[in-house]
Structures are given as C-alpha cells and as structure tokens.
C-alpha positions in Angstrom: 0.1 -0.1 0.2 2.8 2.3 0.2 0.5 5.2 2.2 2.3 5.1 5.8 1.0 8.2 8.4 1.9 8.8 11.6 -0.9 10.3 14.4 0.3 14.1 15.7 1.8 14.3 19.4 -0.5 14.4 22.0 -2.1 17.2 23.3 -2.0 17.5 26.9 -1.0 19.3 30.1 -0.8 18.5 33.9 -4.4 19.8 34.2 -6.2 17.6 31.9 -8.8 16.0 33.2 -10.6 13.9 30.0 -8.6 12.5 27.3 -10.5 12.5 23.5 -9.0 9.9 21.1 -9.5 9.9 17.6 -8.5 6.7 15.5 -5.8 8.6 13.5 -5.6 12.2 11.6 -7.7 11.7 7.9 -6.2 13.2 4.9 -6.7 17.0 5.3 -5.9 16.9 9.2 -2.4 15.3 7.6 -2.0 18.0 5.2 -3.1 21.0 7.5 -1.1 19.0 10.5 -4.3 20.0 12.3 -6.6 17.9 14.4 -10.0 17.6 13.5 -9.0 19.7 10.3 -11.8 18.6 7.8 -14.2 21.4 7.4 -17.0 19.2 7.9 -16.2 17.1 10.7 -18.1 18.7 13.6 -15.2 18.1 16.5 -14.6 21.8 17.1 -18.3 23.1 16.7 -19.2 20.3 19.2 -16.7 21.1 21.3 -16.9 24.6 21.3 -21.3 24.4 21.9 -20.4 22.2 24.6 -18.0 24.3 26.7 -19.6 27.4 25.8 -16.7 29.4 23.8 -17.0 31.6 20.9 -16.4 29.5 17.8 -13.0 30.2 15.8 -11.0 29.1 13.1 -8.1 29.9 14.8 -5.9 26.5 15.6 -4.1 27.6 18.2 -7.0 29.3 20.2 -8.7 26.3 19.7 -6.3 24.0 21.3 -5.8 27.3 24.0 -9.8 26.1 24.7 -9.4 22.5 24.9 -6.7 23.2 27.9 -8.3 25.6 29.2 -10.9 23.1 29.5 -8.7 20.3 31.1 -9.1 18.6 28.0 -6.3 16.7 26.2 -6.3 15.4 22.9 -4.4 12.4 20.9 -5.2 9.6 18.7 -5.3 5.6 19.4 -3.2 4.7 16.2 0.3 5.7 15.9 1.4 4.7 12.5 -0.8 2.6 10.0 -0.7 2.3 6.2 -4.4 3.9 4.4 -4.9 5.2 1.3 -7.7 8.4 1.6 -9.2 9.2 5.2 -11.4 6.0 6.0 -11.1 4.0 9.0 -12.1 1.0 6.8 -9.1 1.5 4.6 -6.8 1.2 8.1 -4.1 -1.5 8.0 -0.6 -2.8 9.7 -2.0 -0.3 12.8 0.7 0.4 15.6 -0.8 1.6 18.5 0.3 4.9 21.0 1.7 4.6 23.8 -1.8 5.1 25.7 -1.1 3.8 28.9 2.4 5.4 29.3 1.3 8.8 29.0 -1.7 8.5 31.7 1.1 7.0 33.6 2.4 10.7 33.4 -0.8 12.1 33.3 -2.4 10.7 35.9 -5.1 13.5 36.5 -7.0 12.1 33.3 -10.3 10.7 34.9 -11.5 9.5 31.3 -11.4 8.2 28.1 -13.5 9.3 25.2 -13.4 7.1 22.2 -14.5 9.4 18.6 -16.2 6.6 17.0 -16.2 2.9 16.8 -12.4 2.6 15.3 -10.9 4.5 18.1 -12.9 2.5 20.8 -12.2 -1.0 19.4 -8.6 -0.2 19.3 -8.5 1.2 22.7 -10.3 -1.6 24.3 -7.3 -4.0 22.8 -4.7 -1.7 23.7 -5.7 -0.9 27.3 -7.3 -4.8 27.9 -10.1 -5.8 30.1 -9.3 -4.8 33.3 -8.5 -1.2 32.9 -9.4 1.0 35.6 -11.0 4.4 33.5 -14.2 4.9 32.1 -13.7 4.3 28.7 -16.9 6.0 26.7 -17.7 5.6 23.1 -18.7 8.8 21.0 -20.2 8.9 17.8 -18.2 10.1 15.2 -17.7 13.8 14.5 -16.4 12.8 10.7 -18.7 13.7 7.8 -18.6 10.1 6.8 -20.5 9.2 10.0 -24.1 10.5 8.9 -25.8 11.2 12.2 -27.1 14.7 12.6 -24.8 17.4 14.5 -28.0 17.7 17.1 -27.7 14.1 18.0 -23.8 13.9 17.4 -23.9 16.8 20.4 -26.6 14.7 22.5 -24.2 12.1 22.9 -21.1 14.3 23.1 -22.6 15.8 26.2 -21.3 13.1 28.2 -17.2 14.6 28.1 -18.9 17.9 30.8 -19.7 14.8 34.0 -15.4 14.7 34.3 -14.7 18.1 33.6 -16.6 19.2 36.9 
C-alpha cells in the first residue's frame, strides 16, 4: 500500500481531566497538521458548543480552549497504512503508548473515543482490567451521517468528568 501515515503528538498538560481519542488523522488533518481539520468534521463545533465558547477557526486558539477546559486530545493509532481517510482502509497499525501517557498524566479521569475504530482499538490496547471509564461517542467525521444535534446530545457526556 505504501501510504504510511503517523498521528500527531498528544495535546495534554498536567491539568487535563479527560482524554479524547480519535483513530488517526485524516488526509485534510495531515495536510494541515491539525487535529480535525476537515471543514465538515464537527469536532470543533461540538467542543465550542459544549464548552460555551465563541467559535473560532484559529487552531492555536482552539487548542488553548481545550486546555482551559482540561481536555486532552490524541489518537489511538500511532502509525498505519491507509489510502484516503476511511478508518475501514487502515492496515498494519501500531498503537500509541496510551498507558504510558496516562501514567505521566494521572489527573486523567476518563477516556472518550471519537468513533468506533478508536473505541475498538483502545479496548484492545488497554485490556479488560483497565481502571478508568472508556466511553464511546459518535464519530464527528462527516462520513458518520448522524445529525449534528444527535452527536451533540451524545458528546455532552464529556462534561461529566470536567466538573
């Protein structure tokens, strides 16, 4: 396949309370070197709505808003081969060191998976006896055709551990 791609470094700090995990960045995100860069991906719109923040296109400001609200961001997959952006096209994947990250950042109280691929891979990586809640959320990808309102209803779950 010869389309080996890599995820980005985690966005996290000592105050982070939750970790949101995607599978691996899509083509547009890799091109822009930004998490959830595809203009039709609803991740940033959902975050700003839930956090009651004024929406912005500025990536640096977006990251600051996440940090202000103690939200960390990363991907379950470190590297893989994939044509295009579909999770179903992912092959020969290698996982990120999520447990090591959680050891370095003990304030993380819950993990949220942005979509099914992230969730399945995360459960594989962490095993059955993992101590933190792992919560599946609907993918914010435009390929997941659930309405924005329905996604927002589910994503409100992230607020539980941010109090």
